[in-house]
N, C-alpha and C positions, 0 to 999 in steps of 0.2 A: 239875039243870035247865040249868045253863051248859054241860054237855057236849052235851046235846041241841041247844042252839042253836048250838054250835060246829059240830055235825055238819051240821046245816041249813044254815048258812052255807057250809061247805066244799062241800057238794052243790050249792048255787046257783052258787058260784064255777066249780066244774067245768062245769056246764051252760052258763054263759056262755062259758067257753073253747072248749068243744066247738063252740058256735055261731060264735065268732069264728074259729076254726081256718082256714076257707076264705079269710079275709082277711088272714092272717099271712103274712110273707115268712118264708124258711127261717131267716134271721137272728133274726127275732122268736121262732120256735119254739125255737130254740136257746137264746136269752136266757131265755125262760120255763123251759125243762127245767132250766137252770142253776139259776134262782131257786127252783124246786120242789125241788131236791136239797138237803136239809137239810145234810147232811154237807159237801157242796161249799160251800154258802153259809157254814157255820161256818168252813172253811178259808180261804175268801176274805176273810172279815171279819177273821180272826186275821192273815193275811198283810198286809192293809192296815194294821191297827193296829201291826204291827211295822215296816212301812215308815215310817209316821208318826213312830214312835219311834227311827228310824234303825237299827233291827235288820236289817241287810241281809246277804244272802249273795252273794258276787261270782258273776257268770254262769259264770265259768270253772270254779268249783267244783260248780257245778249241771250242767254239760254233761259232767263227767268220767264 
């Protein structure tokens, strides 16, 4: 039963987003697409947690 409720809520959320799409700026659409990308959201959360913990990679190493 909980799965059916979750599916119904997801369907409603998608319907609302489709209705609002005409009012969203390109930046808003980009933000929503990032938030809806589960893998990217997990990676961002991990990165923020690592930054808070002081686990940082120097930019020079990243750009190599």
